[in-house]
Structure formats: structure tokens, C-alpha cells
N, C-alpha and C positions, 0 to 999 in steps of 0.2 A: 850613505855604507856603500861598501863594495859588498856586490852578492852577485851568484852566479845564476844567470837565467836557466833554471832548472825546474823539474816536477818536484810541487812542492806538497807536504804533508799537512793534514790538518792544523797540527801544532804550528808549522812554519806560517800557515797564513793567518793565524790568529797571532803569532807574533809581527809579523809583519804588519800586520791591521792595526794593532797597538802601536809600533812601532811610526808609522805614519801619521795615526791618528795624534799620538802624542807631540811628535816634531814639528806637526801643521796645526794644531789645535785651534787656533783662533781661525785660519781660514775655515776649516771643516766646521766649525760648529757656526760659526758667521753664516755660512751657506745653508745649514740645516736649521737655522733658527728662523730663517724666513717664512717657509712653510708652517712651521709650527705656530708663528706668530699670528698667522692669518686665522688659526682657529681661535685663539687667544681673543682677535678683535670682536669677530663675528658674535664668538659666544658673549662676550660682553655686551655686544648691543644687542642679543637678544633678552639678556637679562635687563639692561636699561626698559627695553619695551616692556618686558613683564613687569617692573616696576612704575612706570609710568601707568600704566593699564590700572594695577590695582591702587595707586594715590588718588586716583580719582573718582572712586567709588561713590555714586550719587543712587538715592532713593527714586529718581526720576528715571522711569524705564526708558523713556526715549532717549536721554543722554547716554544712558548706560549702553542701549543698544547701539548708538551711533559711535560711542567708543570701542563697543567689544567689534563691532565691522570696521573701523578703522586699524584696531590692532591685528586683523586677520590679514587684512590687505598687506599692511606694511610686513606682517612675518611669512608671508608668500614670496612678497619681492625680496626681501632681506633673504629669504632663504634660496631662491634662483641665485642671487648676485654672489651671496656665501659659497653656493656649490660650483658655480662656474672659477670664482678667483679661487677657489680650494684647489679643485684640479688643476689650474693653470699653476700656481705655485708649487704644487708638488711634483709635478711633472719637470717643471722646468730645474726644481731643487734636487731630484733626483741624478737628472741629466748632468746638472752642474758637479754634484758629488761625485758622478762616474768621471766626468771629464777630470776633474782634478787628481783622483785616485790614478786615472791611468796616465796621465802626465808624471806623478809623482813616479808610478813604479819603473816609468822610462827614464827615469833623472832628469826631468824637467820640472820646471816649476810653474805655477799662475797664481793670481791674487782671487779674491772674492768677486773683485768686477770683471776681470778678464774671464773667470768661470762662465757667470751668466752671460756676460757680452758671448762668448761664443756659443753658448746653446741657444740665445734668444733667437739666432738667426734663423734656426730651423725649430722654432717652438712649437708651432702647429704639428709638426711630425711628432715630437716627444709627447704633447699634448693626446693626439691621438692614439698612440702606442700605449699611455698610462689607462686611457678610456678602453683600450680594446683587451689589454691584459685584465683591467676589473671585468670585463665582459666576460672573459673566456674563464677566469678563475673563480669568479662568485656570481655576477649578474646574472648571465644565463641560467646556470643551475639553480638559482634562488628563486626564479620566475617558474622555473619546471617545479620546483620542490611545493612553492605556495599553491599552483596549479592543482597538482596532485592532493595535496594535504586540504584544499578546499573541495575538490570534488570528492574526496573520501568522505570527508562530512557532510555534503550534500546528499550523497547515497544512505549515509547512514541515517539522515532524518528522513527520508522517503522511505527505508525500509521499518523504520519505527511508525511512521503514519501509515501504513502499508501493512501493520501488524505482525510483522517479521521478527519484531524483538528489538533488544538494545545492542546494538552494533559499536557502542562507544569504546568499549575495552578494546575491541578489535582494531578501531580506527587509530585509537592511543598507540598500539603497539605499532601500525604500520606507519604511523608519522614519526615515531621514535627510529624506527630501522631508516626510513627515507632521510632522516636528519643524521644517523650516522654515516651513510652511505653519502651524503653531500659533504659530510666533514672531511671523510676518506677522500673526495675527488677535489677537495678545494688543496688540500694538502699536496695530493700527489701531481695536480697540473698547475702547482705555484712552483713546484721544485723544477719543473720543466721550464716555465717561461721566465724565472726570475733572473737569469742572464741576459734579457732581451733589451735593457737599457744599455749593457755595455756594449753588446753587438752594434745598436745603433748609434752608440756616440764614437766608439771607436773606429768601425766601419763604413760609417756613414750610409747607412741604407735602410730603405723606408719599414715603417713599423709593421708591415708583416712578413715582409722578409726577415725582420728582426725576429720576431716571435718562431717562424719555423728554423731560424739559426740558431735560437737558445735551445730550443727544443732538441734537434740534435746535438747539439755541444754539451748540453747539461748530462747526457748519458757515461755514468760512469762515475759522477763525481755526486749525484743526487743524494746517497747518503751521509757525505759530508757534508751537504748544504744544509741538510735536514738538522743534521748535530749543529751547525751554527745558530739555525732560527731557534733551536732548544735553548742553547745558551744565551742568547739576545734577550729571549724571555724572561730568563731566569733574570738575568741583569735588570732587566726594566725592573721586573717586579722588586726586586731588592733594595734597587734607588728609590723607588715609590713609597716603600716600608721606610726605610732609612730616612727620606724627607718629611714622611709624617710624622714618624715619633716624637720629632721637637715640637709640631704642630699639637699633637694632642695633648704633651706636657705642659706646655703652655696653656691651653685650654683649663687643664686642669686645675694648676696654681692660680691663674688669674681669678682673682675674687669676683671679677664682673662677669665672669663667664660660668663660673662654677654653680654647684647647686640644679636641684629641679628647676627652679622657677626660671631659669635662663637658658634651659635646655634647646630652645629653639633658637636662641641667638646663638649658642656655641655650634648646632648642627647647621647654620649659616657661614658661620665662620670657617668651620673646616670643609664645607662643601666648596665655598671659594678657595680655601688653601689647597684641596686636592686639584683642584682645576688647575690653578698655578704651578703645583708640582708636576700635574701632569704634561703640561708645557715644556716645562723644564726638561724632563726625561727625555721626551719625543726629541728634542733638539739635541739632546747629547748623545742618543742612540742612534739617532737615524744614520749618521755617519757611518759607524761603526758597520753595519750592513751594506751600505754604499761601497766602502773601501772593500771589504770582505768579498763581495760578490764581483767585483772588477778584478780582484785578485784571483780568484775561481775563474772567471772566464780567458785570463790571460793563461792559467796553469792549465786548463783544457786545450787551450792553443796549443800550448808548448806539447803536451802530451800527444796530441792527436795530428798536429800540423807542421810542425817543427819549426813553431814559431819563433823560437831562440837562434835558430842558424838564422832563419831569413833576415832578423833583426841585425845579427851581427853581419849578414852580405851588404844589407842595405846601410849599416856604418863603414862598409868597407869601399862604399860609392858604388858597389855592383847595383845593373838592374832590377827593378822587382823582378822580372821575369825568370833570370838567372838565379836572383835569392829564392824562388820559389820552387824553381827546378832542384836547386840543391837540397831544399827542405822535403821535396818528396823523395828524392834519390837517397837520401839519408835515413828515411825511414826503412829501406830496403838493401841497407847497406854497401850501397852505392854512390859516393860522394864526389866522385871525379868528373867535372864538365867535360872531359875529354871523350867518355863513355867508359875508360876502362876501368876495371874491378879497385875499389881500394875500400879502407876499414870505414866506417861511420865519422863523420867530422864531429868533434867533441866540442863539447860548448866552451866559450873562452870567458874569461873576466870582464864583467862589466859596471859601472858605476850605475848603482839606481838610487 
């Protein structure tokens, strides 16, 4: 489509996101399905282990103890493998979606294999960026929250033992306030670092530099990104409800699953169906966020740095230094390379 590189409204970001996703659905869905499939695969392994442990119930305490110990070791080992695999595939998936969206925004094309090949060479950087984002947004504050909550509970216990009365109500209020503060912190920080993957993929900078870059670049558009997250959350819930209704209807009409005698079986069927539905919804919605955040990244660069002019100058064969000089000068209304005053350079037509 022929579009002008210009600052976008929220509606234009959403429209272009829908256009790119619809026109390249198989590519984006194929990229997003890999991290989601990781969760599905390891979840199925946990279920198989649990069923295996229950199928071999024995009255022999020694056999039951050995089976329980083996199950515990297997669960821990599988959990470590699942966590590392999930972090790796999720980081690469976000980077691959961002890479594809950036190429599409600039009028280029890539395939699923090409996208993953491009980010695989810098996989450790994207993995560290994902872990760093998680630590900044939720990891560190959650540790502080649990530390304060446990300390408050311990102090309440000491006060009760010392005869100072029951402080559990006050501790409950304090923990609730801490939880609310934690939720506000997570939202505010997430809005500041959510452009880090776009900065890292497009500009090829380190993880820490990407976080700092996103922190400054997101200023002025965090409200729009918050609305994007709200819309994405609503979309996810609507899809979950829409996919779940046929399952509930099937459980109600199938004779073998209806009635109180089969309530346990029906519950297990719905649990597995819900798990599969969540996998499908994650695969479907993940690219929406990736494309939109990439568009927000370019939009902020156009608004703050004159990226549209810089890109047009690069297309014209000018050096990056001259293009950047024109972008900076255009912000002040002097876009003449000779130094004489002139009107700001207008954006020209480009196929995106």
C-alpha cells in the first residue's frame, strides 16, 4: 500500500496493524505459534507425568515413596528445561515478529524462516533483553513485595506473641496497599520499556541500551500504548469466550458428558479444551502486540527524530550523516544543506 511516512494517530496505528497482519497472516501467525506451542508442549508433559504418578498407586509405602520422589525430580528437571526453553523461544519470537513488522513497515518482505534466521544470530542479546525487561517490570518489584509482606506478617506474629494484640487486619490492609502499588508500578514501567525490542532489533544496540532508548522514546505516547494494551486484553477475552462457548455447548448436549455423574469428566474435558484455546488465542494475539509496538516505535522516531526525512534521504542515496543532519535541521525549519534558511522539508510519497 502507498502511504506517507508521517506521525500516526492511534486509529491509524490500529488500522495499519490490522492491514499488515491480515495481508501477512500466515507469516505472523507462524512466528507467533512457536512460543505458544512451547507452553502447550511442556504443559502436556506435566499432565502426562501427573497421570503416570496417579496410575501406579500402590499400597506399598516404599514403592509409593520412590514413585513420589521420582516424580518430584522429574518435575523439577522438566520445569527448569521448560522455563529456559520458554524464555528462549519467547525472546526469539518477539524479535522475529518485530523484525518482520519493521521490514513490512519499510516496504520489504520476509518469511518465517528468514525472520528467525535473522534474529537467531543475536539470540543471546534478545534473551537477555527479555529477562532484563521481566526483571525490571515484575521480577524485582515482586521480590520486594513478597519480602515486605512476609516481614509484615512476621512482625504481626511477634506482636501477638508479645501480647500487643492482633494486628492481622492492619497487615491485611498494608499488603493490599502494597499490591495496588505493585500493580501501578508494573503498568507504568511496562509502558516505558515496551519499545525495547523494536529499538534493539532495528538499531542493533545492546539490551541495556535498548531499555534506556525505549524509556526515552516512549515519552509522549504511553497513553496510546496503554489503550492498545486494554484493547488487546479485551480482544483476548472475547476470543477466549467465543472459543469456549462451543465447548460448553458440546459438553451440555453430549450424553456421555452431561449430568452430575459425569461432572468430573466434563470438568477435565473443559480444562484441556481451555488449555488448547489459550494456546490458540496467544498464537493469534501475540503478533498484534508485536506489530503495533513496532509501529509505535517508528511513529515516535518520526515525531522526535525526523526518521521519515532520514529514510527518504537514504533512499535518495545520501550518506547517513547527511540524512541525519537534514532530519535534525528540519526540526528547526532549516533543511538546506548549504546552511541558508529554507522551509521545512515535506515528507514524500513512499511505498510501505
